[in-house]
C-alpha positions as CSV (number, residue, x, y, z in Angstrom):
1,M,-19.0,6.1,16.6
2,Y,-17.2,2.9,15.6
3,E,-17.9,3.4,11.9
4,I,-16.1,6.8,12.2
5,W,-13.1,5.2,14.0
6,Y,-13.0,2.3,11.4
7,G,-12.9,4.8,8.5
8,I,-10.4,7.2,10.1
9,S,-8.1,4.5,11.3
10,S,-8.1,2.7,8.0
11,I,-7.2,5.8,6.1
12,V,-4.5,6.8,8.4
13,L,-2.9,3.3,8.5
14,G,-3.1,3.2,4.6
15,A,-1.4,6.5,4.3
16,A,1.3,5.5,6.8
17,L,1.9,2.2,4.9
18,F,1.9,3.8,1.4
19,I,5.5,5.2,1.3
20,P,7.4,2.1,2.6
21,V,5.2,-0.3,0.5
22,R,5.8,2.0,-2.5
23,G,9.6,2.0,-1.9
24,I,9.7,-1.9,-1.6
25,I,7.7,-2.4,-4.7
26,Y,9.7,0.3,-6.8
27,S,13.0,-1.4,-5.8
28,M,11.7,-4.8,-6.8
29,T,10.4,-3.4,-10.1
30,Y,13.5,-1.5,-10.8
31,N,15.7,-4.5,-10.1
32,R,13.5,-6.8,-12.3
33,F,13.8,-4.2,-15.1
34,V,17.5,-4.1,-14.9
35,A,17.8,-7.8,-14.9
36,K,15.3,-8.2,-17.8
37,M,16.6,-5.4,-20.0
38,K,20.3,-5.6,-19.0
39,K,20.5,-1.9,-18.7
40,H,19.4,0.8,-16.3
41,P,16.1,2.6,-17.2
42,T,16.1,6.1,-18.5
43,D,14.5,9.0,-16.5
44,D,11.2,8.5,-18.3
45,E,11.2,4.8,-17.8
46,A,12.1,5.2,-14.1
47,R,9.3,7.6,-13.6
48,A,6.9,5.3,-15.3
49,L,8.1,2.4,-13.1
50,K,7.6,4.7,-9.9
51,K,4.1,5.7,-11.0
52,R,3.0,2.1,-11.6
53,S,4.6,1.1,-8.3
54,G,2.6,4.0,-6.5
55,I,-0.7,2.7,-7.9
56,V,0.0,-0.9,-6.8
57,A,1.3,0.2,-3.4
58,G,-1.8,2.3,-2.9
59,I,-4.1,-0.6,-3.6
60,I,-2.2,-2.9,-1.4
61,A,-1.9,-0.5,1.6
62,V,-5.4,0.6,1.6
63,T,-6.7,-3.0,1.3
64,F,-4.5,-4.2,4.1
65,A,-5.5,-1.2,6.3
66,F,-9.2,-1.9,5.9
67,I,-8.8,-5.5,6.6
68,F,-6.5,-5.0,9.6
69,A,-8.9,-2.4,11.0
70,K,-11.9,-4.7,10.7
71,V,-10.0,-7.6,12.4
72,I,-9.1,-5.3,15.3
73,M,-12.7,-4.0,15.6
74,F,-14.0,-7.6,15.6
75,K,-11.5,-8.5,18.3
76,Y,-12.2,-5.7,20.7
77,F,-15.8,-4.7,19.8
78,G,-17.5,-7.9,18.8
79,A,-18.8,-9.4,15.5
80,S,-20.8,-6.3,14.6
81,G,-18.0,-3.9,15.4
82,R,-20.1,-2.4,18.2
């Protein structure tokens, strides 16, 4: 029962965090690109930056979601999650 809750809550939280995290990482990457290259990126470059930001955001969001869900399970259900 708790394993199912852990998996579902982690996936839902990861999905909910993905879009805002991707936006933050994309804006930081975009601004770093503009500062470094002294020009605005072309459409292809911006698409590549957004794709890379999405991959990094997915890793961060899912990792945080699984760790957060594990901490909550430990707090409310004990060391074994039961």
